[in-house]
N, C-alpha and C positions, 0 to 999 in steps of 0.2 A: 751238171758238171762238177759241183762241189762235192756231192756225195760220191761220185765216181772216183774222185781223187783221194778219198779217205781210205788209207791203206790199213791192213790188219795190224801193222805196227802201231799206228795211231790209236787204234781201238784198244790195244793192250795198255798203252800209256794212259788213256782216259779211264780205263777200268782200275788201274793202279792208283791214279789220283783220287778216284771216287772212294776206293778202299781206305786210303790214307785219311781222307776227310771224315769218313765214318768212324775210323779209329780214334782220331783226335776228338771228335764229338763225344764218343763213348768215354774217352779218358776224362774229358772235361766234366761230363755228367757224374762219373765216379768221384772225381775230385770235389765236386760240389757236395755230394753225399757225405764224403769223408769230412769235409769242412763243417757241414751242418751237424754231423754226429759229434765232432770235436767241440763245437760251440755248445751243443746241448750238455755234453759232459762237463765243460767248463762252467756252464750255468749251474748245473747241479752241484759242482764242487764249490762254487761261490755261495750258493744257498746254504750248503752244509757248513761252510766256514763262518757264516754269519748267524747260524742257529745258536741260541743261548744254551749253555750247558753248565753243570755244576752249581745250580742255584742254591743259595743258602742265606739264611737271615740271622741277625743278631740284635740284641737289645740295644737301643740307642742311648744318647746322652742323658735323656730324662725318661720318666715313666710313661711319657706319651709318644716316644719315638721308636721307630723300628728301621733297621738298616738292611737293605737287600743287595746281594752281590751275585754275580755270575761271570762266565768267561765265554769268549768266542775266539775263533782262530784267525779271523780277519777283523780289521778295524771297523768300528761302528759306533754310533752314539748310544747312550744309556737312557732308556725310558722305562718307567713303571706306570701302569694304569691300575688303580685299585678302587674298590667300592664295597659297600656293606650288603650287597645282594641284588641291587638294581644296576645292571650294567649301563643303563642309560645315564646314570648319575656318576659314572666313573671319573675319577680325578687323575690327570696325567702329571707326572713329576719327572723331570730330567735330572740326570746326575753327571758323573764324571767317568772317564775311561783312562786307564793307565796301561802301558805296555811293559810286560815282564819278559825280557829277551835273554838276559844273562842266565846261563845254565838251564834254559827252558826251550832249547831248539826244537824239541819234539812235542812240546806241550802247547796248550791254548794260550797264546801270548797276550791277548787283550782282555784285561780284567775290568769289570764294570761295578760301580757302586751308586746306589740311590738311597737317600735318607728320607723317610716319611715322618712328618712331624704333626703334632696336634691330634694324635689318635686318642680314642676314648677307651677307658678301662672296661674290660670284660666284653668288648664288642668284637665280633668276628669279621675279619676283612678278607676279601678275595682279591687276588692280583695276578697280573700277567706281566712279563718283561718282554721287551723287543727293542730293535734298533730303529734305523731310519725308515725301513720298509716294514709294512704290516705283514709281509710274507715271513718275517723272522719272529712272529708272535709265538711265545712259549705256551706250554700247557697252563691251565689255571691252577693256582695253589691258594691256600688260605692259612691264616693264623689268627689266634685270639689274644688280645692284649691282656697281660696279667692284671688281676684285681689289686686294688690299693686299699680298700676299706676293710675294717675289722669283720670277723665272722667268716673269713674264707680260709680254707686249707691250701697251703702252697706246696706244690710237689715238684721235685727236680730229679733228673737222672744224673748220676755222677760216676765217672770212671777215668782211668788214665791208660796211656800206652796202647791205643787202638790202631791197628794197621790193616792193610788190605788182605793180609794172610790170616787174620784172626778167624778161627773156625766158625764161630757162631755169630758172625756179624749180621747175617740176615735176621736171625732171631732177635738180636739186640734192637735192630731197626723196627721190627714189628712190635716189640714190647714198648718202644718209645711212642709209637702211634696209638697203641691200645690204651696205654695209661694216660695219655694226653698231659704230659709234663709241661710245666710253664717254661722250662729251659733245660737244655742238656749242657753239662759242664764237662769238657774234655781237658783233663789236667796234664797237658804236655805229652810229648812223643806222639806226633800226629802222622799217620800214614806209613812211617818207616821207609823212606823219608820223602817229604814233599818235593824235593829237588831231584830225587833219584830217577834214572832213566831219562835224563834231560827233560824232566818235568812230567813224564808219563805217569809215574806213580802218584804224584800229587793230583793229576787229573782223574786217574782211576779212583782214588779214594773219595774225592769230592763227588764224583758221579755215583759211587756206591751209596753214600749217605744222603744223597739229594732228596729222596722221598721223605726223610725225616727232617733234614736241615732246612728244607724249603718251607716247612710248616711249623717247626719248633725252633726258637732261638738257640743257636749253637755257639756256646761261649767257650773260649779257649785261653790257655796260658802256654808260653813256650817251655819246651823241655830241652834236654841236651841233644836230641835228634833234630831239632829245628835250627841249631846254631850255625849251619853251613853258610858261609859268605855273609856273616853278620845277620843271620836270621832272615835273609832276603825273601825266600818264598813265603815264609810265615807272615812277614810284614805286608806283602802284597795280596796274598790270597784271603786274608781275614781282616776284619775291621771291628775293633772293640770300642766300648763307650768312652767318650771324653778323650779320645786320641785322634790326631790327624791321620789321614790316609794318603799314601802308605804309612803304616805305623813307624815311628822313628826307632832306630836300633838302640838308642840310649834311653828309651822310656816305654818298655813293654810291660807296664803294670797299670792297673786301673781299679776302680771300685764302682759299685752300682747298688741301688736300693730296689728291693722287691717286697712290697707289703711291709711286714715287721722285721725284715732282715736287711742288714748292711753286709754285702759281699765285698771282700777284699781279695783281689787276685794279683799276686806278686810273682816276680821272676826270681827263682833260685839260681838261675844261670849266671847272674852278675857276679856271684861269688867264685865262679870257676873260669868264665870266658870273657868277662867284662868288668874287671875289678875297678876300673876307673870310675864306674857309675854306681858303685856300692853305696857311697855316702849319699848320692842323689836319691836313690830309691829309699834308703832308710829315713831321710828327712821327709820325703813325701809320705811314707808309711806312718810316721809319727804324727804328722799334721792331719792326715786323713782320719786316723783313729781318735785323735783328740777331738776332732769335729764330730765324729760319730758318737762319742760319749756325751757330748752336749745335747744330742738329739735322741738319747737312749729311751726316753719315755715314749717316743713315737716309733722307734725301730730298736727294740731291746736286744735282738739277736745280732751278734757279729760273728760271721763265718769267714775264715780265711782259706784260700786255696793256692798252693804252689807245687811245683813238680816234685822236688826232692823232699823227703820227710826228714824230720828232726830226730825221730826215734825209729828203730827197726831191730828185728831179731834175726836177720838173715845171717847165714853162715859166712858170707864173704866179708872178711875183716878189712878189706880195702874200701868198702863203701863208706861214704862220709857219715851217714847216720849211725854206723856201727862204732865209730871212733869215740874215744873219751872226750876229745876236744873237737867235736863236729863243727865245721865252719858254719853251716846253716843254723844249727842250734845255738851256737855262741852268739851269732849275729842277730837272731830274731826272737829267741825265747823270752828274754827279759822284756822286750817291747810288747809282745803279745800278752804276757802275764800282767804287766802294769796297765795295759789298756783293756783288760777283761775280755779277750777274745774267747768265745764259747767253744768253738770247734775249728780244728785245723785238718784239712783233707789234702792228701798228697798221692802221688803215683810213684813212678820210677822203679821201685822194687816190684818185681813181678810175682806178687803174692798178696795176701790180705792179712792185716793186723789192726787191732784196736787196743788203745791204752786206757788205763784209768785216768782220772784227772791227775795230771802230772806236772811237776815243776822241778827243775834242777835235778833231773834223773831220779826223782822220788815221787811215788804215788802219795797224794795228799789225802786220799780217801779211797775206799773200795766199793763205791756205788756212784750213781749218777743223779742223786737227789741233792739239789742245791750245791753243785760242784764248785770247789774253791780254786780251780785251776783249769787251764785248757785241756780238752780231750783231743787226742791225735788219732787219725785214721789213715791207713795206707791202702789204696785200692788200685793196684797196677796189674791185676791178674789177666787182663785182656792182652798183655804183651808176652804171655808165657809161651806162645808158639815160636817167638823169636829167641827167647832164653828164659829158663825157669830159675827163679831164685828160691833156694831151699832154706828152711828154718827147722833145724833139728833140736835146738835149745832155745827156750825163752830168754830174751835178752836181758830182762831185769824184772824186779818186783812191780814195776810200772806197767808191764804188759798184761792185758786182760784177756785177749783172745788172739790166737794165731791159727789160720787155716792150715791144717796139717797136710791135706791132700794137694800135692803140687800139680800144676797144670790145669786146674779147674778154672775155666773162664767164668767170671762173675762180674756183676755191676752193682752199684750202690743206688739206693732209693732214699732220698731225703724228703721228709714231710714236716712242715712247720704248721702246727694246728692253731696256735695263738701265741701270746706274749710269754707264756711259761712252759709250754710243752712242745718238744721236738722229738720226732721218731726217726731213727736210722735203721735201715735193714740192708742186707746183702743177699742177692739171689743168684743161683747158677743160671748161666745163659741157656744151657741145653734143655733144661726141663723146668725152669722157674722155681726150683727147690729153694726153700729158705736156708741160708747158711748161718746168718747171724742177725740179731736185732737188739736194739737198746732204746729205752726212753730216757731222754734228758729232761729233767724237771728243774727249772731255774726261775724262781720268783724274785731273785735278788741280782739282776743284771747290773754289774758294776766293775770297775777296775779291781783285780784280785788282790792288789797290794793295799786296798782300803779295808777297814773292818767290815764285818758282815752287816752291822747296824749302820746302814748307809741311808741318809735322808736326802732324797732328790728334791728338786724344785717342786714345792707342793702344787703349783698350778700346772706344771708340765709344759711341753712345747706349745700346745694349743692355747693354753692359758696366757702365755706370753704374747702370742700373736693376737689374741683377743684384746689384751690390754693396749697393744700398739695400734690397733685399728680404731681410729677416732670415730669412724662412721658407724661402728657396730654397737648397738644398744642391747642386743640379745646375747644369749649364751650358746647359740647353735654351734659356733666354731669351737668353743671351749668344751662342750659336751660331745663333740664329734658327730653332730647331726647334719652338718652342712654338706657332706658328701665329698669334701676336698681333702680329707686326711684319713690316715689309717686309724688313728685313735690312740690315746694314752694307754700305757700298760698297767698291769696289776699293781706295780710298785707305786706309781703316782696316785692311782685311785685309792689305794690303801692309806697312803700318807694323808690325802685330803680327808678321808673319813675319820682317821685317827685324830687329826687336828680339830675337826668339828666336835668329835666326842670329848676330847680333853677340855675344850673351851666350855662345852655344856656342863661337864662334870665339875669344873672349877666354879662355874656360875652357881651350881646347886650347893656346893660345899661352902661357898663364901656368901650365900644369899643373906644370912643373918647379919654378917658384918657390913655388907653393903647397905642393907636397910638401916642398921644402927648408925652408920655414917651419915645417911640422909637425915635421920631423925635428929642427930647431934647438930647438924648444920641448921636445921629448922628451929631448934631451941634458941639459937642466937637471934632469931626473928629477922635479922637483916637479910639473909639469903632468901628467906621465904617471902618477905615483903617485896624484895626486888622481883621475885618470880611472879607474885600476884600483880604487881604494878605493870610488868611487861605484858602479862596476859590481858589485863584491863585495857591497856593502851592499844593492843592489837584488835581487841573486840570493838573499841570505840572507833578506831580507824576504819574498820570494815563497815560499821554502821554509817 
């Protein structure tokens, strides 16, 4: 009876409901697939935002430290795992994370820093960086700690004004890897500019240099193109020795020691954009160089680097280095001369120039053997793609060499062989062609306002430490055999040898007088009798 009462209308209704049910089921299935796809895309996006990028390293507070930095787009913790070849013995170190949001809307906002301490000289270390999840593990990189003992050649790459548009940046990076420099010094004007494109240019630059900067310490000083918002991007994206992080805007200068060299990296920008801190930097500079001169027997070379040069031959008379009363030169030249700074390297001007040893706008000599004043070098040619600085006339008799071919991108190679010999050369980026080279031979490291006949502490720094060490009976530390010190320089060794020679010579010359004095004393019988009595008593006591 029930089936008979089921009309065609009911049948159509049932079919329609069945169709709607299938439609809803299909829609739900499609929705699940869309949601799953969205979740997968969000997961990939999350993984990408946590992936470390822009990895770069810098020398730390001491010769046994190394600082490692990187960036992520999402917040994460900062972890470095490092070892000397056996991953099973890897050491894990956690660091700190900072957020850079201002003028960095399109950049990687989260910056990470980890400091490795207690590393050994000339040992190669392998490392990875990651966050809380091991899925964020970076590629493996390596670096070798610089040597500190005598007998090693120290090699550095030096340039200024490198940006993302520099034509030969890839060649430059490959050169840095091939030559295996102990450090790269970038003397201001970084990326053009780190903050531009809401942080995109800074990210792009650090990604470009990662294959070098993740393996070779990348040391920097600020230039005028880093000044935006009180050097904000520079202070967060880099970490330099003996400075807190983020670096304070009123203290963007530091010094470090590598082998026989004391590097001083100062900010020329205080003279133009931060005048309230000029005195602060000058006080620090004087104190740092005073201390460096007390340790000159261990680290004879003092090399200073700052963005703007004191001397230049560019045609633009508006440049500070071209003026008769240059702000930078007036503020710094007397200090560097009085403290015996051997070499001053700058950028800013997009060309290459080298001076003779110069002081007060006058060349003190026309060679580099035993120079009696600082030598100035300007190497800003990597910025020529942004603007070319021309030099049609030599600026003064202090100028030794100016690269006449404008627009040639080049870099500097600094090599310190020992306490007395330093080699500087400039090569073209495109073909590695030699542009310029000099040898600086300086056996008399000293403040230049002192006479050349300068007698240092005859014992040197190691001798003083040896005398202070009550538990040391040997001469290992004094002779530099303990492995803990670079070693005294030629000047101190020469002084010690000369002192010994003079004493021996005086002894030979005065031997007759000394013997005559002894005989005269003995003729009086009393001194001789006392001597015989003392000897007799000692012999009797021993029996």
